[in-house]
Structure formats: structure tokens, C-alpha cells
FILO-604965 format. One record per atom (N, C-alpha, C): y, z, x. Coordinates in steps of 0.1 Angstrom, whole numbers, plus 5000, padded with zeros to 4 digits. Example, Ala and Ser with C-alpha at 12.3 -4.5 7.8 and 13.67 -1.06 7.14 Angstrom:
<recs>
494350785132;495550785123;496750785132;497850715128;498950715137;500050795129;
</recs>
This chain:
<recs>
614824820605;616124810611;617124760600;618224830598;619124790588;620024670593;620524600583;621324480587;622624520594;623224630591;624424660599;624124690613;622924750616;622524760630;622124620636;621424550628;620824420632;621924320636;623124330629;624224240632;624624260646;624824380650;625324410664;624324360674;623024380671;621924340681;621824190682;621924130670;621723990670;622823910676;624023980678;625123910684;624823880699;624023960705;623623940719;622223880720;621523860709;620123810709;620023670715;621023580713;620923450718;621823430730;622423540735;623323530746;622723480759;623323390766;622823330778;623523380790;622923370802;623523420814;622523490822;622323460835;621223510843;621823600854;621323720855;621623810866;620423880870;619323810873;618023870876;617623830890;616723900896;616323880909;615023790910;615123690918;613923610920;613523510909;614423470901;614023380890;613723240895;614123210907;613923070912;613123080925;612223180926;611523190938;610523080940;610223050952;609222940955;607822990953;607523120956;606123170954;606223320953;605123380948;605123520946;605023590960;605723700962;605423790973;604223870969;603123850975;601923920970;601924070972;601724140961;601624290963;600424330971;600724430979;599624480987;598624570979;597424570983;596424660977;596324630962;596324500958;596424460944;595024430938;594024420947;592724380942;592024490934;592524610935;591924720927;592324730913;593324650909;593824650895;593324530887;592924560875;592424450866;593624370861;593524240863;594724160859;594124030852;594823990842;594523870834;595623770839;595123650845;596123550850;596123430841;597423400837;597623280829;598223170838;597423070841;597922960850;597422830843;598022720848;597622590844;597422580829;596222540824;596122520809;596322650801;595822760806;596022890799;597522920798;598322880808;599822900807;600422810797;599922680797;600422580788;600122620773;599022690771;598622720758;599522830752;600322900761;601322990756;602522910753;602722880740;603722790736;605122850738;606022770741;607422820742;608122750754;609422760754;610322700764;610922790773;610622920772;611123020782;610123130784;610423220793;609523330796;609323430784;610423450777;610223540766;609323490755;609423360752;608523300742;607023320746;606723300759;605323310764;604923450764;605723540769;605323680770;605023740756;605823700746;605523750732;604223710727;603523610733;602223570728;601123630736;601323710746;600323770754;599523870745;598223850745;597423940736;597424090740;597824170731;597824320733;599024370741;599924280745;601124330753;602324360744;602924470747;604124510740;605324520750;606324440748;607524450757;608224580755;608524640766;609224770766;610524750774;611724790767;613024780774;613524920774;614224950786;614925080787;616225070780;616625190774;618025190769;618925280778;618525280791;619225360801;620625310802;621625410801;623025370801;623425340816;622925420825;623525410839;622325420849;622525360860;621525360871;620625250869;619625240879;618725130879;617225170879;617025310878;615625360879;614725310869;615225290856;614425240845;615225150837;616125070843;617024990836;616424860831;615324820836;614724690832;613724700821;612524730825;611424730815;610124700822;609124670813;607724650819;607424500821;608424420825;608324280829;609024270842;608324220852;608924190865;609024040867;609923990876;610023850879;609723850894;608623780898;608223780912;608123920918;607624010911;607324150916;608524230916;609724190912;610924270912;611524290898;612124400896;612724430883;614124350882;614524330870;615824260867;616924360872;617924300878;619024380883;620324340874;620424400863;621624380855;621724490845;622924540844;623224650834;623924590822;624424470822;625124410811;624324320803;623024300806;622224210798;620824280796;620324260784;619024320781;617924230788;616724290789;615624220795;615224100787;615324110773;614923990765;615923880768;617123910769;618123800773;617823740786;617423820796;617123770809;615923680809;614923720802;613623640801;613923510793;614823520784;615123400776;615723290785;616323330796;617023230804;616123170815;614823210816;613923160825;613123040819;613422920822;612722800815;611322800819;610522740809;609022740811;608622650823;609522550826;609122460837;609322520851;609922640851;610022720864;609022830865;608122840855;607122950855;605822890861;605322950872;604022900878;602822980873;603023110869;601923190864;602523310858;601723370849;602023500843;600823590845;601023710851;599923810854;600123930844;599123960837;599124070827;598224190833;598924300835;598124420839;598124520827;597024560822;596924640811;596724790814;596224820825;595924970829;596124990843;597424990847;597725010861;598024880869;598924890879;599324770886;599824810900;600024720909;600324750923;601824760926;602724760916;604124750918;604724890917;605024950928;605425090929;606725120921;607625030922;608925060916;608925050900;607825020894;607625020880;606525100875;606225210883;605025290879;605225380868;606425380861;606525450849;605925380837;605425260839;604725180829;603325170832;602425180821;601025150823;600725000822;601324940811;601224800809;602324730817;602024610823;603124540830;602824400831;603824310830;603724170832;604524130844;603924040853;604623990864;604723840862;605923790861;606223640859;606423580873;605623480877;605723420890;606323280888;607323250895;608123130893;607923030905;608222910903;608222810913;609622770916;609822700928;611122660932;611622550922;612822560917;613322460907;613722340914;613722230907;614322110911;615722100904;616522000909;617821980903;617621950888;618222030879;618022020865;619122090858;619122060845;620122130836;619422150822;619422270818;618922300805;620122330795;620022290783;621122310774;620522340760;621422400752;621022420738;622322430730;622122390717;623222390707;622722440694;623422540688;622922600675;623922580665;623522570652;624422570641;623722660630;624422750624;623922840614;624422800600;623522780591;623922740578;623522850568;624322870558;624022970548;624522940535;623922990524;624422980511;625223100506;625723170516;626423300513;627823260508;628723360509;629823370500;631123290504;631023220515;632023120519;631323030529;631722910529;631122810538;631622830553;630722830562;631022830576;629922770584;630222720596;629222670605;629522730619;629122850622;629322900635;628522810645;629022810657;628422720668;628022800680;627122750687;626722810700;626322700710;626922710721;626622610732;626322680745;625222640752;624822700764;624322600773;624522620786;623922530797;623522620809;622422570815;621922640827;621622530837;622222540849;622122430859;621522490871;620422430876;619722470888;620122380899;620622430911;621122350922;620322400934;619222330937;618422370949;619122320962;619022390973;619522350986;618522380997;618822351009;617922371020;617622521022;618722611022;618522751025;618622831013;619522791003;619722870991;619422800979;619022880969;618822820955;619922880946;620622800939;621722840931;621422810916;621922900908;621822880893;623022920886;623622830878;624822850871;624522860856;625122950849;624822970835;626222980828;626322900817;627522900809;627122920794;627922990787;627623020773;628923040765;628922970753;630022990744;629423020730;630023110723;629423150710;630623180700;630523120688;631423150677;630623180665;630223300663;629123340653;629723430643;629223420630;629723500619;628623550611;628923670605;627923730596;628623790584;628023780572;628723830560;627623880550;628123970542;627224030531;628124080520;627424110509;628124180498;627324300494;628124400489;627424530485;628024580472;627224640464;627724720452;627724870456;628824940453;628825080457;629125160445;628625290445;628725380434;628825520439;629925590435;630125730439;630125820427;629325930428;629126020416;629226160421;629626250412;629826390415;628426460413;628426600414;627226670414;626426670401;627126640390;626426630377;626126490373;626426390382;626026250380;627126170373;628326230371;629426150365;630026060375;630325930371;630825830380;632225860384;632425860397;633825880402;634425740406;633625650411;634125520415;633025420415;633225300411;632225190412;633025070416;632324980423;632924850427;632024770436;632624680443;631824590452;632624580466;631824550476;632424540490;632024410495;633024340502;632724220509;632824250524;631924210532;631824240546;631824110554;632624100564;632723980572;632824020587;632123950595;632123980610;632123850617;632923840628;632923730636;632923770651;632123700659;632023720673;632423600680;633323610690;633623500699;633323550713;632423470720;631923520732;631923410742;632323440755;632323350766;631723420778;630823340785;630123400796;629823300806;629923340819;629623250830;629023340841;627923290847;627323360858;626723270869;626623320881;626123250892;625123340900;623923290902;622923360910;622523270921;622623330933;622223250945;621123330953;620123260957;618923330963;618523250975;618123330985;617623280998;616223331000;615223241002;613823281004;613423261018;612923361025;612323341038;610823371037;610123381048;608623391047;608223521040;608823631043;608423761037;609623831031;610723761030;612023831025;612723741015;613323811005;614123750996;615523820995;616523740993;617923800991;618523730980;619023800970;619623740958;620923800956;621923720954;623323760951;623723710937;624323790929;624623750915;626023800911;626723720904;628023760898;628123710884;628723780875;628823740861;630123800855;630723720846;631923760838;631623730824;632023820815;631823810801;633123850794;633423780783;634623820775;634123810760;634223920753;633723920739;634923970730;635023910718;635923950708;635223960695;635324080688;634624100676;635624140665;635624070654;636524100643;635724140631;636124240624;635424290612;636424310601;636124260589;636924280577;636124330566;636524440560;635824490548;636824520537;636424490525;637224510513;636424560502;636824680497;636124740485;637124740473;636724690462;637524680451;636924750439;637724820431;637224880419;638324870408;638024900396;638924890385;639925000385;639625120391;640425240390;641525250400;641325200413;642225230424;642625100431;643525120440;643925020449;642724990458;642624870464;641424840473;641424930485;640224950490;639925010503;639824890513;640624890523;640624780533;640424840547;639624760554;639324800568;639324670577;640224670587;640324550596;640124610610;639324540618;639024590631;638924470641;639524490653;639324400664;638924470676;637824430682;637324490694;637224380705;637824400716;637724310727;637124380739;636224300746;635524360757;635424260768;635724310780;635624230792;634724300802;633824230808;632824290817;632624200829;632624270841;632324200853;631224270861;630324190867;629224260874;628924180886;628624250897;628124190909;626924270914;625924200920;624724270925;624124200937;623524280945;622824230957;621424290957;620324210959;619024260958;618224200970;617724290979;617024250991;615624310991;614624220993;613224270993;612424211005;611724301012;610924261023;609524311022;608524221024;607124261023;606524241037;606224341044;605624331057;604124341056;603424351068;602024351068;601424481061;602124591063;601624721058;602624791048;603724731046;604724811038;605624711030;606324761020;607324691012;608624771012;609724701013;611024761014;611924691004;612824760997;613724700988;615024780988;616124700987;617524760987;618324690976;618924760967;619724710956;621124770956;622124690954;623424750952;624124670940;624824750931;625424690919;626724750916;627724670912;629024720907;629224660894;629624740884;629824690870;631124760865;632024680859;633224730853;633324670839;633624760830;633724720816;635024780810;635824690804;637024730797;637024700783;637224800774;637124780759;638424830753;638924740743;640124780735;639724770720;639924880713;639624880698;640924910691;641124820681;642324840672;641824830657;642024940650;641524950636;642624990626;642624930615;643624960604;642824980591;643025100585;642325140573;643325170562;643125120550;643825160538;642925230529;643125360527;642225450519;642725440505;642525330498;642925320484;644425350482;645225320492;646725350491;647525250499;648825260498;649725160505;649925190519;649625310524;649825350538;648625340546;648725280558;647525260566;647325370576;646025390579;645625480590;645325390602;645925430613;645725350625;644925420635;644025340642;643225400652;643125300664;643425350676;643425260688;642725340699;641925260707;641225330718;641125220729;641425270741;641325190753;640325260763;639225190767;638225250776;638025160788;637825230799;637425160811;636325230817;635125170819;633925230825;633525150837;633325230848;632825170860;631625230865;630825150872;629525200878;629325140891;629025220901;628525170914;627225240917;626225160921;624825220923;624125150934;623525230942;622625170953;621225240952;620225160955;618925210953;618025160965;617225250971;616425210982;615025250979;614025160981;612625190978;611725150989;610725230992;609725201003;608325240997;607325151000;606025180996;605025121007;603925191009;602925151018;601525151011;601225051003;600025050995;598725051003;598725001015;597524991023;597225121030;598125221031;597925341037;597125431027;596525541033;595825631024;596825701014;596425711002;597225760991;598325670987;598525550993;599525450989;600825520987;601525580997;602725660994;603925570990;604725620982;606025560978;607125660979;608325620982;609425710982;610725620981;611825690977;613025620975;614125710970;615325650969;616425730963;617425640957;618025680946;619125610939;620325700939;621425640943;622725710942;623725630934;624325700924;625225630915;626425710912;627525640911;628825700907;629325630894;629525700884;630025650871;631225720866;632125640860;633325700855;633825630842;634225710833;634825660820;636225720818;637125630816;638525680813;638825620799;639325710790;639525670776;640925720771;641625640764;642925680758;642725650743;642925750735;642725740720;643925780713;644325690703;645425720694;644825730680;645025840673;644425860660;645325960652;645425930639;646126020629;647526080635;648225990642;649426030648;649326110661;648026130665;647826210677;647426120689;647326190700;647026110713;646126200721;645126140727;644226220736;643726130747;643726180759;643326110771;642126190777;641026120779;639826180784;639226100796;638526180804;637826120815;636526190818;635526110822;634226160826;633826100839;633426180849;632926130862;631626190865;630726110869;629326160872;628926100886;628426190894;627926150907;626426200907;625526110909;624126150907;623226100919;622326190924;621426160934;620026180928;619126070930;617826080924;616726030934;616326120943;615226090952;613826110945;612826030950;611526040944;610426020955;609226070952;608126040961;606826030952;605825950956;604625930948;603425900957;602225930952;601025900958;600025860948;599025780952;597925740944;596625780950;595725850942;594525900947;593325830940;592425770947;591225700942;590125810940;589925860928;588925960926;587525900927;587325780922;586125710922;586425560919;585325480918;585525340915;586225320901;586025420892;586625400879;587825490876;587925600883;589025690881;590125680891;591325690887;592525680896;593525780891;594125860900;595225950897;596525910904;597525900896;598925860902;599825980899;600426040909;601326150908;602726110914;603726150907;605126110912;606026230909;606926260918;607826370917;609226310917;609926300906;611326260905;612226380905;613326380912;614226490912;615626430909;616526510904;617926470901;618826580904;619926540911;621026640913;622326570908;623026620898;624226560892;625426650892;626526600895;627826670894;628526590883;628826660872;629526600860;630826670858;631926590858;633226640856;633826570843;634426640834;635026590822;636326660819;637226590813;638526650810;639126580798;639826660789;640726610778;641926700778;642026780767;643126890767;642726990777;641427010781;641027100791;640027030800;639527100810;638527040819;637227120820;636227050824;634927110826;634127050837;633427130845;632627070856;631227140856;630227060856;628827100855;628027050866;627127140872;626227090882;624827100875;624126990875;622826980869;621726940879;620627010878;619426980887;618226980879;617426870881;616126860873;615026820882;613826870879;612626820885;611726750874;611326630877;610726550866;609426490871;608326570871;607026520876;606326430866;605526340871;604726250863;603326250869;602326260860;600926250865;600226160855;599526050860;598825960852;597325940857;596425970848;595025960851;594425840843;593825740850;593325620844;591825610846;591125560836;589725530837;589525390833;588925310842;588625170839;587225140843;586225130833;584825110837;584524960839;585624880841;585424740843;584624670832;584924710820;584224650808;585324610799;585024620786;585924580776;586824690770;587024800778;587924900773;588324990785;589425050784;589925150794;590825250787;591125360794;591925470788;592825520799;594025570795;595025620804;595625750798;595625860806;596225990802;597426010810;598526050804;599826080811;600426210807;600926280817;601726400814;603026390823;604126420817;605426400824;606526490818;607526510826;608726570821;609926470822;610626440811;611626340811;612926400807;614026340814;615426380811;616226260807;616726270795;617526150790;618926150797;619526030796;620826010801;621826050791;623026100795;624126130786;624826010783;625226000770;626125890766;627525930768;628325860777;629625900779;630525890767;630225810757;631025800745;631025930737;630026010739;630026140732;631026240738;631626210749;632626300755;634026270750;634226160743;635626130739;635626110723;636826110718;637026100704;636425960699;635925960686;635425840680;635525850665;635525740658;635525740644;634725630638;634225660626;633525560618;634225550604;635225460604;636125450592;635325410580;634225330582;633425270571;632825390563;632425500569;631825610562;632625730563;633925720566;634825840566;634325950575;634025910588;633526010597;634426010610;634726120616;635326130629;634526230637;634626210650;633826300659;634726330671;634726460674;635426510686;634526490699;635226490710;634426480722;633926620727;632726620733;632126740738;632126740753;632926820760;633026820774;631826900781;631126980773;630027060779;628627010775;628526890771;627326830766;626326820778;625026860775;624026850785;623026750781;622326690790;621226590786;620126650779;619526580769;618326630763;617126600771;616026670770;614826650778;613626690770;612426640775;611226670769;610026670779;609026750775;607726740782;606826670773;605926580779;605126490770;603726480776;602726480767;601426440770;601026320761;600426220767;600126090760;598826040764;598225950756;597025880759;597125740753;596625640761;596625500757;595225450759;594825380748;593425320748;593625160746;593025090755;593024940754;591624890752;591424810742;590124760738;590224600737;589224540743;589224390743;587824350738;587724290727;586524240721;586424090723;585524060733;585423920736;586723860740;587023740735;588323670737;589123660724;588623730714;589223710700;590123820696;589923950700;590624060695;591024150707;592324180708;592824280718;593624390710;593224520713;593924630706;594424730716;595624780713;596124890721;596525010712;596125130715;596425240707;597025350716;598225400712;598925500719;599225620710;599125740716;599425860709;600125960719;601126030714;601826120723;602326240715;602626350723;603226470717;604326520727;605526550722;606626590730;607126730726;607526800736;608226930734;609626910739;610626900729;611926860733;612826980734;613826970743;614727080747;616127020747;617127100743;618527060744;618726930736;618126920724;618226800717;619726780712;620026660709;621426630704;621426620689;622326700683;622526700668;624026710666;624426680653;625826690649;626126840646;627126900653;627527040652;628927050647;629327160641;630727190637;631427280646;632627250650;633427330658;634227430649;634727540655;635427640648;636627590640;637227480645;638427420638;638027320627;636627310625;636227220614;635827080618;636127040631;635826910636;634326910638;633826780640;632326760642;632226700656;631126730663;630826670676;629326660678;628926580688;627526580692;627326700702;626326780699;626126900708;624626930710;624327020719;622927060722;622527160711;621327140705;621027210693;619627280694;619127310706;617927380707;616727300710;615527340704;614227280707;613727210694;612827120697;612127040686;610826990692;609926950683;608726890687;608526750680;607826660686;607726530680;606326480684;605726420674;604426350675;604526210671;603826120678;603925980675;602725900679;602525780673;601425700676;601825550673;601225460680;601425320678;600225240680;600025140672;598925050673;599424900673;598824830682;599124680682;597824610684;597724500677;596424420677;596824270676;596124190684;596224050684;594823980682;594723910671;593523840667;593623690668;592823630677;592823490678;592023430667;592723350658;592123300646;591823150647;591223110659;590922970661;589922920651;589023000646;588022950637;588622920623;589722970621;590422940608;591322820610;592222830620;593222720623;593422710638;593222590643;593422560657;594722610662;594622690674;595822730680;596622850673;595922920664;596623020657;596223160661;597023260658;596723400661;597523490651;596923600648;597523700639;597823830647;599023880646;599424000654;599924100644;599524230647;599924340638;600424450648;601524520644;601924630651;602424740641;602124870645;602524980636;602925100644;604025160641;604525280648;604725390638;604325510642;604425630634;605125740642;606025820636;606625930643;606926040633;606626160638;606926280630;607526390639;608626450635;609326550644;609726670635;609826780642;610226910635;611226980643;612327010636;613427090643;613827200634;614127320640;614527440632;616027440631;616427380620;617927370617;618427500613;619527550620;620027680615;620727680602;621027560597;621627550583;620627540572;619627460574;618627430563;617227450566;616927510578;615527540581;614827420587;613527410587;612727300593;613127170587;613327070595;613526930591;613226840603;613126710600;613026610612;614226610621;614126560633;615226540641;616126430636;617326430641;618326330636;617926190640;618026090631;617825950634;616425910635;615425990630;614025950631;613725850620;612925750625;612325650616;610825680615;610325730604;608925780603;607925670606;608125550601;607125440603;607825310603;607225220610;607625080610;606424990613;606424870608;605324780610;605724630609;605024550616;605324410617;604024330617;603924220609;602824130608;603323990611;602623920621;603123790624;601923690625;602023580618;601023470620;601723350625;601123280635;601723170641;600623070646;601022940647;600222840652;601022770663;600422750675;601122690686;600222570691;600822450689;600122330694;600922260704;600422150710;601122080721;602422030716;602621980704;603821910700;604622000690;604022100685;604822180675;604322320675;605122410668;604822550667;605422600654;604822690647;605422750635;604822890633;605522960625;605023100622;605823170612;605223280607;605823370597;605723510602;606723590600;606523730603;607123820591;606623940590;606924020579;607124160584;608224230579;608524370583;608424460571;607724570572;607624660561;608924740560;609224790548;610524870547;610524990556;611725020561;611925130570;612925230564;612925350569;613825460564;614225540576;615525570577;616125650588;617025750581;616925880586;617825990580;618626050592;619926060589;620826130598;621426250592;621526360599;622026490594;623426520600;624426500592;625826540596;626026680591;627226740595;627426870592;627526890576;628226810569;628426820555;627726700547;626826640553;626326510547;624926480552;624026430544;622726370547;622826220544;622726140555;622926000554;621525930555;621125840546;619825780546;620025630545;619425560555;619425410555;618025360551;617925270542;616625210538;616825060538;615724990541;615724840538;614424810530;614324680526;613124640519;612324540527;611224500521;610324410528;611124280532;611024240545;611724120550;610724020555;610923890552;610123790557;610923680564;610523640576;611223540584;610223430587;610823310590;609923200594;610623120605;609823040612;610322950622;609422830623;610022720628;609222600631;609922530643;609122480652;609722400664;608922280666;609622170669;608922040671;609521970683;608621910690;609121830702;609421690698;610721660698;611221530694;610921420704;611221460717;611021370728;610521460740;610221400751;609721480762;610621590766;611921570766;612921670771;613821710759;613421700747;614221750736;613421810725;613721930721;613022000710;614022040699;613522060687;614322110676;613622230671;614422340669;613922470665;614722500652;613922540641;614522580629;614022720625;614922810623;614522950619;615122990606;614423060597;614923110585;614823260584;615923320584;616023470585;616223520570;615523630567;615523690554;615223590543;614023530545;613523430535;613523480521;613323610519;613223670506;614523740502;615623710509;616923780507;616823930512;617623960522;617524090528;618324190519;617824310517;618424410509;618324540516;619524610516;619624740523;620324840515;620024970516;620725070509;621225180519;622425230517;623025330525;623525450515;622925560517;623125670507;623725790515;624925840510;625525960516;625426070505;624726180508;624726300499;625626400506;626626450498;627626540503;627326680499;627826780507;627626920504;628926990508;629227100501;630427180503;630327250516;631427230524;631527290537;630527240547;629227270544;628227210553;626927200545;625827150551;624627120544;623927250538;624327360543;623827490537;624527520524;625627450521;626327480508;625827400497;626527400486;626127340474;626327190474;625427110467;625526970466;626726930457;627626840462;628826800455;628926660451;628026570455;628026430451;627326330460;627326210456;626626100463;627425970463;627425900474;628025770475;626925680480;626725560473;625625470476;626125330477;625625260488;625925120490;624625040489;624624940481;623424850481;623924710486;623424670497;623824550504;622824440503;623424320502;622524200501;623024090511;622024030517;622323930527;621423810523;622023700520;621323580516;620623510528;619523430526;618823370537;619823280545;619523280558;620323210568;619423110576;619822990576;619022890583;619722860596;619022860607;619622830620;618822700626;619622600629;619022480635;619522470650;618522460659;618822450673;618222330679;619022270688;618522160697;618522210711;617322190717;617222240731;616622130740;617322100751;617021990759;617122020774;616621920782;616621930796;617021790802;617921800812;618321680819;617821680833;
</recs>
């Protein structure tokens, strides 16, 4: 992961605010027909041995488990991931699953159940591995945290972060209030070098990058628990402001300057109702989300006259979902439907021009599924997902598209009730469209602009996959996954007749991938310690009409992480290391390559008092270094090579000190 991408992700990494279902439940709603699934239960001392102060900390230590989050833009069908809270998925489109789990304090966790090869939760049957976090009723309490980030970088600053979470139990309802304030900053320096096709220097210099995020968030979750029914109501408001300043200086020209301010306001309301009867389970979810974004950018291209870019976007989503399952009936039938309406309205000012665009989507997604017990060891799960979508878009012209898809899933699992099991999956998947690809956009940092595509279709693929789980005694757990995809209507950068660039459908491709994760308990070396290793590999082939066979756009061939940690009653510490990664993007007249180097991070946490902990983390212990290379070609990549621009970025180590307490 490059630092420029990491900066955007890390801005929300510590964000607080809860919009999940059932986080303060008194007890688990027991899933029906659950005894047929192998489950590892962490309770009492086993739960305490999972060090950490929130659900995310503990889940990250589960042997052999890999947290999976959906990047679904719209809808709730796969918006959460492979972690449930009291048997229900998180209901939030504005927060990631990691953020939600981070807000669940450890003193509210009664148990954690790990399912490695199948589980009884029908609404999450797209996942083989799954974790269910079971909570207890909270008492009147307040959790708080304060962070300060220290760095030896290129100007002194002390960004701050304050957060509080208050639980207010009552006779009928449980309330939880979350407040968060953040004033965070990131900076780096780069050396850049631009050369022509014969290697002659055109420009050299250095770049200073500075980014600041100011964020405010408040949320309220209220829940009522009856004997077999839960009702959760949630409301949240967020206001973010991001400022970016870049300055490139060289001896030959006037400076290149870029100043940007992005403000974003988001409001979300949700209702989640779940009922578990004697023979069936019912769930109803409704959510409304509204997001308003304003972008203002000023760029000086080595001259005295500025290029201005402004964009105002309003995106709204209304979605309802109904699910029914009867696990005790023959074939354990499941069925349901999701209906969503989404709309994006954008006004863009650029290069003295003006464009107004709008995208509206109305989508119906019914599904049905059954489970067949072939024997004591073999189980077959089949699911039929369907989709009917009406997509309307307009800018200087209009377009209306009717889309229909059938998306079957078949999963065959074998569990010999020993120290291994295997799962085979075949499915057809349809990606969601990104509404931002329908409107004008620009990347001033790399001199790119993109036109909107009103006829864009979702990409899709057919996949076969296998997953192997191996457990050797209590010391080593390994998971190995391998898959092959046949992709259709993939998204690539295409050139319009007028010379502009857009994201478009570019035909077929194939992709092969594998991943390995292993957790080794190293108690015989060091008490309370474990070593975790993960590795991902991907290879794809696309028949490019310009340059022939090449990988698909944005592919990262391999990534790996090694972590060693020790968790004791009073303290915890650890080191993790990421191997270098490489990602290649293919624009019409450019091949863009991002690379990073080996990165080492460390953390330590100590319990000062019963209700007060101190956490220290050191990011980029060995100084983070990244390179961004643009290779340019005449007219398009099929033409002759004309030059290269390269940025070498450096980020000094950053120390973060946190105090975390409970009242």
C-alpha cells in the first residue's frame, strides 16, 4: 500500500462512532440448527487471553481468521463483512467494519464464536469463515481516548484526537452516545525527476506535501431487547474537512502549486428489527444516507495563472431489506429481497467550462437459498441471487439502461470433524458501479482528467475457488485459498474520439489468485506470544487492443505481512513487517507504477491503572519510502515512448501516544 493511499485510509482508521446493530445486547439470539457447524468458542479465560480493549483487537488475534470487508458502494447485501454482532450484520454505509468493531469495548464482550467452515447465519452465507461477537448488557459507563502524534518531520505539529463513548442503560432501552473530534496532519517530501525519451533531464526538483483533516462526529444508537426480538435505531452526523497543499520547486521554472479543500457532510439513519421464533428467523432493515461534498482546487502549472476546479456533489441512498430463514425445516430455506434507490447529482466547473450530471439507480435484488446435507461430512449450499436495475444518467445528453443479472452461488464443504476441512465454491458475481465514474473528475497531482461515462456497465466474473483449513494441535492454524476468475465487461481507461479519457467497459480478462495465512503459537519461546504470516498472490491477463496481453489495471501481484506479538495481563507489544508492493495502472497515453519498500511498524501497550491504559505506536520505523513512475507515450500506449516522470517520496517515522480510559 502506498503512502498516498494510506493517508486517506488512515484518516478514518481511528474514527469513532457507532451505527451497528446489537452492540449492547443482553444475550445472543441463538441461531437455529447451529449444532451441525464446527465452532471455536472464546469465553472466560480464553477470551481474556485475547489481549485488547475492543472487539477489533481481539478478532485480529483469532488464529487462522482473516477479516473481510466489503467495498460495496450501495445497498446492504454485502456491506458489512464476515463479522457479526449478536448474529446480525453491521448496518452502516458511512463507517467501515473495522471502525465499528473498534467501538465495541472489551468489557461489553461476553464471547466470540469462530466458524471456519460454514455457519448457521443465513444473511452472511457469502462467507465461509465467520466470527460472531456476543455482547452483554452494558452498565452505566464512559470510555474515552486521547491521542497525540509526534514526528521529526519537516515542521513541528501535534495533531490531537479526542473521543468518548457513553453507555446509558434504561429499563426498556439501551442507549449509546459516541462523540469524536480529530485534527490530524500528514506530511512528506519527494524528489522528482522528468526526462525525455533519450534520458535528457527536462526538470528536477523537490516536492513538499502537507495534508490536514479536521473531523467531527456524533452518533446515537438506541436498542430495545425483548425475549425473541431486538429493535435498534441509529442516527449519525459527520462533518469532515480536508486540506492539501503541494509545492514543487526547481531551478528552471516557477513553482508548481496545488491547494485543495474538500468538505464533506454526511447524515445517516437506520432501523434494524430481528425476530427469532421457534422455527424461523425474520429481519427487516431500513436505511437512509445523505452525503454532500464540495471540492475546491487551485493549481499553478509553473506559471502565474491558476487553473480552477470546483465540484459539488450530493449523493442519497434509501434501502430496505427483508430476510427470512427457517433452519429447522428440511433444506433450511432462506429468502429475501433488497430494494434500493440511489441518486448522485454533481455540478462541475473546470477549465472555464460547466457540466451538470445526474445518476439515478433503482435496484431490486431478491434471493433464495437451500442447504442440503449430503452426509455427516458433506454439505451443499446453493443460493440464487437475482438483480433488476434501472439506471438513468444525464449530462449534455441522457442515457437509460435496464440491467438484469442472475448470480448463482454453490458451496460444497467437507468437514471430517478432525484437524482439517475443505470448501469448494462456484459463483457468478456482479460488481457495483461507482457513480463517480459517471461524472467529470481530475487528478491535478498527476495531470490527469477524466470524462464521465453515461453508458458504463458493471463488471462481472464467474469464479471457482477452494479453501483449505488446517489445525495442528493448538499451536498452528493455516488457511489456504486459491481461485480462478473469468471476467467480463472489465473497467479500463479508454479514449474518446475527441481525445478525452474515461472509464469504460473493455472486454474480457482472466485472473488467478491465492492466499495463505498462518498463526503459530510460540508459547515455548516466549509466554503469551504468537507469530502470524499472510501472503497474497494475484495474476491476471487482459487482451489490450493497444499493446496486446497485459495484466488488468490496478493489479498488485503480491503482498505479505509478518507479525510477532506478545500479549500479557498487564502489557502487550508487537512488531509487524510488510514486504514491498507494486501496482501498475494503464492510462491511454501513460503507464503508471507505484512501488513501496520494506516497512516495519511497532506498538506497545501498558496498563497504568485498572481503568487507564497507555498505547504507543511507531509507524514506518525504518522510514517509509515510495516511488511513483509515469512513463509517457505519443498519442497512446501503442505509440512511441516520449519520456518519464518519477517521484521518490519519504515519510519519517511517526510516534503516536494514546491514553485510553474508562469511567
